[in-house]
C-alpha positions as a Markdown table, in Angstrom:
| # | Residue | x | y | z |
|---|---|---|---|---|
| 1 | Met | -5.7 | 21.1 | -63.1 |
| 2 | Leu | -4.4 | 21.9 | -59.6 |
| 3 | Asn | -7.9 | 21.4 | -58.1 |
| 4 | Gln | -8.2 | 18.1 | -59.9 |
| 5 | Phe | -4.8 | 17.0 | -58.6 |
| 6 | Leu | -5.7 | 18.1 | -55.0 |
| 7 | Ser | -8.9 | 16.1 | -55.0 |
| 8 | Ser | -7.5 | 13.0 | -56.8 |
| 9 | Ala | -3.9 | 12.7 | -55.6 |
| 10 | Asn | -2.8 | 9.6 | -53.8 |
| 11 | Trp | -1.6 | 11.4 | -50.7 |
| 12 | Leu | -0.3 | 8.3 | -49.1 |
| 13 | Ala | 2.0 | 7.7 | -52.2 |
| 14 | Ile | 3.2 | 11.2 | -51.9 |
| 15 | Ile | 4.0 | 10.9 | -48.2 |
| 16 | Val | 5.7 | 7.5 | -48.7 |
| 17 | Ala | 7.7 | 8.9 | -51.7 |
| 18 | Ala | 8.9 | 11.8 | -49.5 |
| 19 | Ile | 9.8 | 9.5 | -46.7 |
| 20 | Ala | 11.7 | 7.2 | -49.1 |
| 21 | Tyr | 13.7 | 10.2 | -50.4 |
| 22 | Tyr | 14.4 | 11.4 | -46.8 |
| 23 | Ala | 15.4 | 7.9 | -45.7 |
| 24 | Leu | 17.7 | 7.5 | -48.8 |
| 25 | Gly | 19.4 | 10.8 | -47.7 |
| 26 | Ala | 19.9 | 9.5 | -44.2 |
| 27 | Leu | 21.6 | 6.4 | -45.5 |
| 28 | Trp | 23.5 | 8.2 | -48.3 |
| 29 | Phe | 25.1 | 10.8 | -46.1 |
| 30 | Ser | 25.8 | 8.6 | -43.2 |
| 31 | Val | 26.5 | 4.9 | -43.9 |
| 32 | Leu | 27.2 | 5.0 | -47.6 |
| 33 | Phe | 29.1 | 8.3 | -48.2 |
| 34 | Gly | 29.2 | 10.2 | -44.9 |
| 35 | Lys | 32.9 | 10.1 | -44.2 |
| 36 | Gln | 33.8 | 10.9 | -47.8 |
| 37 | Trp | 31.3 | 13.7 | -48.1 |
| 38 | Met | 32.5 | 15.3 | -44.8 |
| 39 | Ala | 36.2 | 15.0 | -46.0 |
| 40 | Leu | 35.4 | 16.5 | -49.4 |
| 41 | Asn | 33.6 | 19.4 | -47.8 |
| 42 | Gly | 36.5 | 20.0 | -45.3 |
| 43 | Ile | 34.3 | 19.1 | -42.3 |
| 44 | Pro | 36.5 | 17.7 | -39.5 |
| 45 | Glu | 35.4 | 14.8 | -37.3 |
| 46 | Pro | 33.3 | 16.5 | -34.5 |
| 47 | Thr | 34.6 | 16.6 | -31.0 |
| 48 | Pro | 32.2 | 15.4 | -28.2 |
| 49 | Glu | 31.3 | 19.0 | -27.4 |
| 50 | Arg | 30.6 | 19.8 | -31.0 |
| 51 | Lys | 28.4 | 16.6 | -31.2 |
| 52 | Glu | 26.2 | 18.0 | -28.4 |
| 53 | Glu | 25.8 | 21.3 | -30.3 |
| 54 | Met | 25.0 | 19.5 | -33.5 |
| 55 | Lys | 22.3 | 17.5 | -31.8 |
| 56 | Lys | 20.4 | 20.7 | -31.0 |
| 57 | Leu | 20.7 | 21.9 | -34.6 |
| 58 | Met | 19.9 | 18.6 | -36.3 |
| 59 | Met | 16.2 | 18.3 | -35.4 |
| 60 | Pro | 15.2 | 21.6 | -37.1 |
| 61 | Met | 17.3 | 20.8 | -40.1 |
| 62 | Leu | 15.8 | 17.3 | -40.3 |
| 63 | Leu | 12.3 | 18.6 | -40.1 |
| 64 | Lys | 13.0 | 21.2 | -42.8 |
| 65 | Ser | 14.4 | 18.4 | -45.0 |
| 66 | Leu | 11.3 | 16.3 | -44.5 |
| 67 | Val | 9.1 | 19.3 | -45.4 |
| 68 | Met | 11.2 | 19.9 | -48.5 |
| 69 | Ser | 10.9 | 16.2 | -49.5 |
| 70 | Leu | 7.1 | 16.5 | -49.2 |
| 71 | Val | 7.0 | 19.6 | -51.4 |
| 72 | Leu | 9.2 | 17.8 | -54.0 |
| 73 | Ala | 7.0 | 14.7 | -53.9 |
| 74 | Phe | 3.9 | 16.9 | -54.3 |
| 75 | Phe | 5.2 | 18.6 | -57.4 |
| 76 | Ile | 6.4 | 15.3 | -58.9 |
| 77 | Gly | 2.9 | 14.0 | -58.4 |
| 78 | Leu | 1.4 | 17.1 | -60.0 |
| 79 | Ile | 3.7 | 16.9 | -63.0 |
| 80 | Gly | 3.1 | 13.1 | -63.3 |
| 81 | Met | -0.6 | 13.5 | -63.2 |
| 82 | Ser | -0.6 | 16.4 | -65.7 |
| 83 | Ile | 1.3 | 14.4 | -68.3 |
| 84 | Gly | -0.5 | 11.1 | -67.5 |
| 85 | Ile | 2.2 | 9.0 | -66.1 |
| 86 | His | 0.9 | 5.8 | -64.4 |
| 87 | Gln | 3.6 | 3.1 | -64.9 |
| 88 | Cys | 7.1 | 2.4 | -63.8 |
| 89 | Val | 9.2 | 3.1 | -66.9 |
| 90 | Pro | 7.5 | 6.4 | -67.6 |
| 91 | Gly | 8.0 | 7.2 | -63.9 |
| 92 | Ile | 11.7 | 6.4 | -64.3 |
| 93 | Lys | 11.9 | 8.7 | -67.3 |
| 94 | Leu | 10.1 | 11.5 | -65.4 |
| 95 | Gly | 12.5 | 11.1 | -62.5 |
| 96 | Leu | 15.5 | 11.2 | -64.7 |
| 97 | Gly | 14.2 | 14.3 | -66.5 |
| 98 | Leu | 13.5 | 16.1 | -63.3 |
| 99 | Ser | 16.9 | 15.0 | -61.9 |
| 100 | Val | 18.6 | 17.0 | -64.7 |
| 101 | Ile | 16.8 | 20.1 | -63.5 |
| 102 | Ala | 17.8 | 19.3 | -59.9 |
| 103 | Val | 21.5 | 18.6 | -60.5 |
| 104 | Ile | 22.4 | 21.4 | -63.0 |
| 105 | Pro | 22.4 | 24.0 | -60.2 |
| 106 | Leu | 24.6 | 21.7 | -58.2 |
| 107 | Ile | 27.1 | 21.5 | -61.1 |
| 108 | Met | 27.1 | 25.3 | -61.4 |
| 109 | Ala | 27.5 | 25.9 | -57.7 |
| 110 | Asp | 30.3 | 23.3 | -57.3 |
| 111 | Met | 32.1 | 24.6 | -60.4 |
| 112 | Tyr | 32.3 | 28.2 | -59.0 |
| 113 | Leu | 33.1 | 27.0 | -55.5 |
| 114 | Met | 35.9 | 24.8 | -57.0 |
| 115 | Lys | 34.5 | 21.7 | -55.3 |
| 116 | Pro | 35.9 | 18.3 | -56.3 |
| 117 | Leu | 34.1 | 16.3 | -58.9 |
| 118 | Lys | 33.7 | 13.4 | -56.5 |
| 119 | Leu | 31.7 | 15.6 | -54.2 |
| 120 | Trp | 29.4 | 16.6 | -57.0 |
| 121 | Val | 29.0 | 12.9 | -57.9 |
| 122 | Ile | 28.0 | 12.1 | -54.3 |
| 123 | Asp | 25.5 | 15.0 | -54.0 |
| 124 | Ala | 24.1 | 14.6 | -57.5 |
| 125 | Gly | 23.8 | 10.8 | -57.2 |
| 126 | Tyr | 21.6 | 11.2 | -54.1 |
| 127 | His | 19.3 | 13.5 | -55.9 |
| 128 | Ile | 19.1 | 11.5 | -59.1 |
| 129 | Ile | 18.4 | 8.2 | -57.3 |
| 130 | Gly | 16.0 | 9.9 | -54.8 |
| 131 | Ile | 14.0 | 11.7 | -57.5 |
| 132 | Val | 13.7 | 8.6 | -59.6 |
| 133 | Leu | 12.6 | 6.6 | -56.6 |
| 134 | Met | 10.0 | 9.2 | -55.7 |
| 135 | Ser | 8.8 | 9.3 | -59.3 |
| 136 | Ile | 8.4 | 5.5 | -59.5 |
| 137 | Ile | 6.5 | 5.4 | -56.2 |
| 138 | Ile | 4.1 | 8.1 | -57.2 |
| 139 | Ser | 3.7 | 6.9 | -60.8 |
| 140 | Val | 2.9 | 3.2 | -60.0 |
| 141 | Trp | 0.9 | 3.7 | -56.8 |
| 142 | Gln | -2.5 | 4.8 | -58.1 |
């Protein structure tokens, strides 16, 4: 099955889905919920000196995030192909099902770390919407 997927996968759809997830994260954790997310995590507003340090650290983290998005899109494509998903609504269902798998560890970690529920909602919301978005793109773009 893996060989069949590797030879017949729509690699452009996988790449676009990964970039969409990545772009959603950029918007989600900056414009939409950036300030709330930082406050809920106890991250103070960075000083100008700290901003310079963060610039050096950001590029490797952003590249790692993009690679992880590509891996996630690859496996969504593999799962979707293996169960024969080629339409939007089944793609949404696949994304929601996979989201459950993704957000349960977040709940567990936040529960033991005594993080606020609002933080979990921000983090889980990103993954749920992002995984559903990737699943739709990969499912319908044959």
